[in-house]
C-alpha positions in Angstrom: 0.0 0.0 0.0 1.4 3.4 -0.9 1.9 6.0 1.8 -0.4 9.0 2.2 1.0 12.2 0.8 0.5 15.7 2.3 -0.5 18.7 0.1 1.7 21.3 1.8 5.1 21.9 0.3 8.1 21.0 2.4 9.9 24.0 4.0 13.4 24.2 2.6 15.1 24.7 6.0 17.2 21.6 6.0 15.7 20.6 9.4 14.0 17.4 10.2 12.0 16.6 13.3 12.0 13.1 14.8 9.0 12.4 17.1 9.7 9.8 19.8 6.6 8.0 21.0 7.3 5.5 23.8 4.2 3.4 24.2 2.8 0.8 26.6 -0.9 -0.3 26.2 -1.8 2.6 23.9 -3.7 0.7 21.1 -6.7 3.0 21.3 -4.7 6.2 21.4 -2.0 5.5 18.9 -4.0 5.8 15.7 -5.4 9.2 16.7 -2.1 10.7 17.9 -0.3 9.5 14.7 -3.1 10.9 12.5 -2.8 14.3 14.3 0.9 14.3 13.9 0.7 13.6 10.2 -2.0 16.3 9.9 -0.1 19.1 11.6 3.3 18.3 10.1 1.7 18.1 6.7 -0.1 21.4 7.1 3.1 23.2 8.4 5.4 21.6 5.8 8.1 20.5 8.1 10.0 17.3 7.4 9.4 14.7 10.0 9.4 11.0 11.1 7.5 9.3 13.9 9.4 6.6 15.9 7.2 4.3 18.0 9.1 2.6 20.8 6.7 0.0 22.2 7.8 -1.8 25.4 6.1 -5.2 24.9 2.5 -4.0 25.3 0.2 -6.9 25.9 -2.8 -5.1 24.4 -1.6 -5.3 20.8 -0.2 -1.7 20.5 2.6 -3.0 18.3 0.2 -4.6 15.9 -1.7 -1.4 15.6 1.5 0.5 14.9 2.3 -2.0 12.1 -1.0 -1.2 10.5 -0.3 2.5 10.8 3.1 2.0 9.1 1.3 0.4 6.1 -1.0 3.4 5.9 1.5 6.2 6.2 4.7 4.6 4.9 7.9 3.3 6.4 9.6 6.6 5.8 7.2 8.3 8.2 6.5 5.6 10.8 9.5 3.8 12.2 8.9 0.9 14.6 11.6 0.2 17.1 10.0 -2.1 19.7 11.5 -3.6 22.8 10.7 -6.9 24.6 9.6 -5.3 27.9 9.3 -2.1 29.9 12.8 -0.8 30.4 12.2 2.8 31.4 11.6 6.2 29.8 15.2 7.3 29.6 16.3 4.1 27.8 13.4 4.4 25.5 14.6 7.9 24.4 18.2 6.5 24.0 16.8 3.6 21.9 14.7 6.0 19.7 17.5 8.5 19.2 19.8 5.7 17.8 17.4 5.4 14.9 16.4 9.1 14.5 17.5 10.8 11.4 16.3 14.3 12.3 18.5 17.0 13.8 15.7 17.9 16.2 13.9 15.5 18.6 10.4 15.9 19.9 9.3 13.9 22.9 5.6 13.7 23.9 3.1 11.3 25.5 1.2 8.9 23.2 -2.0 9.1 25.2 -3.3 12.3 23.7 -2.4 14.4 26.7 -0.2 16.4 24.4 -1.9 17.8 21.3 0.3 17.9 18.2 -1.2 21.3 17.2 1.4 22.9 19.5 4.3 21.5 17.6 4.5 24.2 14.9 4.6 26.7 17.8 7.5 24.8 19.4 9.4 24.9 16.1 8.8 28.6 15.6 9.8 29.4 19.2 13.0 27.4 18.7 13.9 29.3 15.6 13.0 32.6 17.1 15.8 32.3 19.8 17.8 29.4 18.5 16.9 27.7 21.8 18.6 24.4 22.7 15.3 23.1 23.9 11.7 24.2 24.0 9.4 23.0 26.7 5.6 23.0 26.9 4.3 24.7 30.0 1.0 24.3 31.8 1.8 27.2 34.2 2.4 30.2 32.0 0.3 32.3 29.6 -2.8 30.5 28.5 -1.5 27.1 29.4 -3.6 24.8 31.6 -4.7 21.4 32.7 -8.0 19.8 31.8 -9.7 16.6 32.9 -7.9 16.2 36.2 -9.7 16.0 39.6 -8.7 18.3 42.4 -6.3 15.7 44.0 -4.3 15.3 40.8 -4.1 19.1 40.3 -2.9 19.6 43.8 -0.3 16.9 43.4 1.0 18.5 40.2 1.0 22.0 41.5 2.7 20.9 44.7 5.3 19.0 42.9 6.1 21.9 40.6 6.2 24.3 43.6 8.6 22.1 45.5 10.9 21.8 42.5 10.9 25.5 41.9 11.8 26.2 45.6 14.5 23.5 45.9 16.1 23.5 42.5 15.5 26.9 40.9 15.6 25.5 37.4 14.8 28.6 35.4 11.7 27.0 33.8 8.1 27.1 34.9 7.1 23.4 34.2 9.6 20.8 35.2 7.4 17.7 35.4 5.9 18.1 31.8 7.1 15.8 29.1 6.2 17.7 25.9 9.5 19.1 24.6 11.6 19.8 21.5 15.4 19.3 21.7 18.3 19.8 19.4 19.4 16.2 18.9 22.9 16.7 20.2 21.6 18.5 23.3 19.2 15.6 24.1 21.9 13.1 23.6 24.2 14.9 26.0 21.4 15.3 28.7 20.3 11.7 28.5 23.9 10.6 29.1 24.1 12.6 32.3 20.7 11.9 33.7 20.4 9.1 36.3 16.7 9.4 37.4 13.8 7.2 36.4 10.1 7.7 36.0 8.5 11.1 36.5 11.8 12.5 38.0 13.6 11.9 34.7 11.9 14.8 32.9 12.6 17.1 35.8 16.3 16.2 35.9 16.6 16.9 32.2 15.7 20.6 32.8 18.0 20.8 35.9 20.9 19.4 33.9 20.2 21.7 31.0 20.5 24.7 33.4 23.8 23.3 34.7 25.2 23.1 31.2 23.9 26.6 30.3 21.6 25.3 27.6 19.0 27.9 26.6 15.3 27.0 27.3 12.3 28.4 25.5 8.7 27.8 26.7 5.4 27.5 24.9 2.1 27.5 26.8 0.1 24.3 26.2 -3.2 22.7 27.2 -2.6 19.4 28.9 -5.6 17.1 28.7 -6.0 13.9 30.7 -5.7 10.7 28.7 -8.7 9.8 26.6 -8.4 6.0 26.7 -6.7 3.8 29.3 -5.8 4.3 32.9 -3.4 6.9 34.4 -0.1 5.4 35.4 0.3 7.8 38.4 -0.1 6.1 41.8 1.3 6.1 45.3 4.5 4.4 44.3 5.2 7.0 41.6 4.5 9.9 44.1 7.0 8.4 46.6 9.6 7.9 43.9 9.1 11.5 42.8 9.8 12.8 46.3 12.8 10.6 46.7 14.2 11.7 43.3 13.5 15.4 44.1 15.5 15.2 47.3 18.3 13.4 45.5 18.5 16.1 42.9 18.5 18.8 45.6 21.4 17.1 47.3 23.5 16.4 44.2 22.9 19.4 41.9 
């Protein structure tokens, strides 16, 4: 089957954007997030590829990804599965090994992050030649939708604590919707030792230490459409431990 073509002409900037999509049990969400990525990249005219890193999902996520590859083409959808869950940081390392773009976009595959913001990320990066651009829920018209009061309080509290203890120079440390220069991301991932939700926070802290420039774009974060949230008591405890470790070592 031939891949679908987009009508917008490619921008002759020489830049290419590799989107890393780590997945685990996202069979319902993956077709829509991929369709939206193809739509907004197609309309904006930027060169791109989508790399799906599935960690042995038992719900058939990889089989869905294989069908999407047939629809959109192997040049746009790259499948780089792993046998089991091995952590977010190693998923990024695994994906970057196969990325051909000079920019890397990381985002959640559960529709919490809308691809409509990606052109804004790209324009912001070009505007200041930033080393990384981070989506923020806590500035401008950014916000969170679909969370109950408990989840909002946890998120706000976590962000407040990180601001007080780490002074990172960014308004949203726990978010995971970002654009990086590839070489910058490679360098940061090599230095980061945290896992889980603390990993994203450490990336910004390390970026500050290395004097990388950070731009921010307000985003709307929407709670996952299908499936269950992976945030639980163990994750919260791990976050607190990781935060204190970063405070003591950075």
